[in-house]
C-alpha positions, -999 to +999 in steps of 0.1 A: +362-193-228+357-226-246+327-251-246+335-289-243+313-320-248+325-352-237+308-385-245+322-416-227+328-449-239+317-485-232+319-502-199+309-468-180+281-471-155+268-447-130+281-446-094+305-430-071+334-443-094+320-426-124+312-392-105+349-392-093+365-400-124+341-373-144+350-347-120+388-354-121+387-354-160+367-322-159+396-306-138+423-321-158+407-307-193+402-274-175+437-272-157+458-289-180+446-292-218+427-256-219+451-242-192+442-204-187+410-205-206+376-207-186+361-241-198+326-251-199+323-287-196+292-311-202+295-348-199+268-371-217+259-401-197+245-429-217+256-460-201+225-469-184+212-478-216+241-503-224+245-538-219+235-554-189+250-592-186+224-612-169+250-638-155+272-613-142+300-620-168+303-656-154+313-668-188+346-653-187+371-678-176+388-671-142+425-673-149+430-683-112+411-714-115+415-751-127+395-763-155+392-798-168+420-799-199+413-811-232+446-829-231+477-826-214+499-793-209+534-800-207+565-775-207+546-745-196+579-730-186+588-709-154+591-671-149+625-656-135+626-655-098+641-619-094+627-587-107+652-567-125+660-535-103+662-513-134+633-521-157+618-485-154+653-469-159+658-489-193+623-479-204+629-442-195+661-443-212+642-454-244+610-431-239+609-410-208+574-394-218+560-432-219+573-438-184+560-407-170+524-412-190+523-447-175+533-436-138+505-410-139+483-432-151+494-455-125+490-434-095+461-411-104+438-443-113+446-459-078+437-423-060+405-423-080+399-459-068+407-453-032+386-419-032+415-400-020+407-365-035+429-343-016+460-367-028+445-370-061+445-332-070+479-328-057+492-357-077+477-341-105+496-311-101+528-330-098+521-351-128+513-321-150+546-304-140+562-339-148+545-338-183+555-303-191+591-314-179+594-343-201+579-323-232+606-298-228+635-321-219+627-357-234+660-372-230+677-354-199+714-359-192+710-373-157+694-406-171+729-415-179+742-411-146+718-431-123+717-471-118+685-484-111+649-476-106+652-462-071+675-436-081+654-427-112+623-422-090+643-401-065+660-381-094+625-376-111+610-363-081+640-338-073+637-325-110+599-322-111+589-311-076+601-274-079+582-269-107+550-274-092+553-244-069+536-261-043+551-275-009+560-312-010+535-328+012+545-365+006+545-370-031+573-391-031+557-418-013+530-422-037+553-417-067+573-447-052+541-469-048+533-463-084+568-470-097+567-502-079+535-513-093+545-504-129+579-521-123+561-551-112+537-549-141+566-547-166+585-575-148+552-595-154+550-588-189+587-598-195+585-631-174+548-646-180+526-654-208+506-624-218+474-643-220+473-651-184+485-617-173+461-596-192+431-615-195+415-611-163+414-574-165+409-573-205+382-598-210+354-580-189+361-548-206+359-564-241+327-585-231+308-554-220+325-534-253+308-560-273+274-557-253+273-519-256+281-521-295+257-546-303+229-528-282+237-497-300+239-514-336+208-530-329+175-509-339+153-505-307+150-484-276+185-487-263+200-471-295+175-445-295+179-435-259+216-435-264+215-411-295+188-389-280+210-383-249+241-377-270+222-354-294+204-333-267+236-325-250+252-317-284+225-294-292+229-276-258+264-270-260+261-260-298+240-232-286+259-221-258+290-219-281+271-200-308+257-176-283+290-170-267+308-170-300+332-197-283+350-226-298+330-261-293+353-289-286+335-323-289+354-355-271+344-389-278+360-418-258+357-451-275+322-459-283+315-424-276+335-415-307+312-439-328+281-423-316+290-390-325+302-400-360+271-418-366+253-386-354+273-359-372+268-380-406+231-383-401+216-353-419+182-358-403+196-356-369+219-325-377+191-306-395+171-314-361+197-295-343+203-265-368+163-260-370+161-257-333+191-232-332+184-214-364+220-217-377+245-242-390+261-266-366+300-259-362+321-281-342+357-264-341+375-298-330+363-334-330+385-356-307+380-391-307+402-410-283+409-447-283+379-450-307+367-476-332+352-453-358+378-462-387+374-502-382+334-497-380+336-476-414+359-504-431+332-528-419+305-504-434+284-504-402+272-469-402+240-459-419+262-434-438+287-457-450+290-458-487+300-492-503+315-473-534+340-457-510+371-480-500+407-487-501+402-510-530+383-483-550+401-472-585+427-448-581+429-425-564+416-443-532+385-427-521+384-422-483+350-417-465+340-380-461+342-363-427+310-344-415+309-309-432+300-295-397+336-305-382+362-281-388+389-305-373+392-340-366+420-354-342+419-391-334+440-401-307+453-439-304+476-459-284+492-485-305+490-510-274+453-504-267+436-531-288+400-512-288+416-480-307+419-478-345+435-453-367+410-427-390+432-411-413+435-439-437+398-442-441+384-406-434+392-373-453+404-348-431+410-370-401+442-367-384+457-395-363+480-387-331+496-411-312+498-413-274+522-439-261+526-453-227+536-485-211+507-493-190+501-525-205+474-539-227+450-546-202+447-511-188+457-491-221+419-484-232+412-466-201+444-448-194+441-418-217+422-394-193+446-403-162+478-397-185+488-360-178+513-362-208+483-368-230+466-334-213+499-313-220+504-326-254+467-316-262+474-283-248+503-276-271+482-288-302+453-264-293+478-236-289+491-243-323+457-241-336+447-209-319+420-227-301+435-217-269+457-184-262 
């Protein structure tokens, strides 16, 4: 068995959507990333202490509304009339794993929003099988023999479905729906200005991200409440792992990674945990995902930040120290996720690992945990490190 603590990121608030996503994430970590190993998962919720925009984010421009122009806009250009019939196929020929990642994100996210729980579990099994397929066969020969997206979707289904070892109960229809949505998004990215395509979805996330970060950085009750919520759960899961002699994995998404690093580098907070359990804290794996820990350290925003350690230091370059209580630190990023940053160039002992999808800039930050290729590749690394058999 293993013990896992998950600390969510920004713009996460309680409600049915949170409950559905948290349960689905727990299931995916258990069934895919830690396949074959009983997993005890604790999810820390701190979103209730975050930002609360008092005008409901009405300060964000609406891309569908006309505003008074400062000057005159001419030559805005026009988009192509037709959507190419082989955008997905072209992308798959370049990187099949990225396309499967994006399709799984598209379908699982949609099923979560619809509350289709039965369909969600079946789709997870299909996309986990697809993730395992592309990890074994990243460039299958059949890609050269098909001519358009419709054939691509049908052949992908034909190749993967037998691997699921389950009866096909209509997986092809939602697969086609996901492919259609993703193909449309790709066409939009090709045919329209990015700012108008992505801003409507991206701006609210960035706004609440900034609000949550400012709340946390500012000394006061919200910051202490967030730290106490995470610290209490960290102490509890550490005690479980120690008593059972099981590996402890701590996952921080987005700002969750910031809070975890801030606490792990706070000697007073760590001694509070260690005093309570009568033993040193040991985290076998710290997994930060789509996080900003690296850029926050560059800006010296942590209480533990050392102004004398920087890329400008006399040779050799002095990187910031990783917490001595962390055995391994993997930092997962997606280069298209504008809110994810590298940690390895800044921190000693951190290892950067890339996840690549074509989900689009606006959706990339929240796409990691609906991407079944992410879980399959994580499982392979966990096995290499002998954290799972």
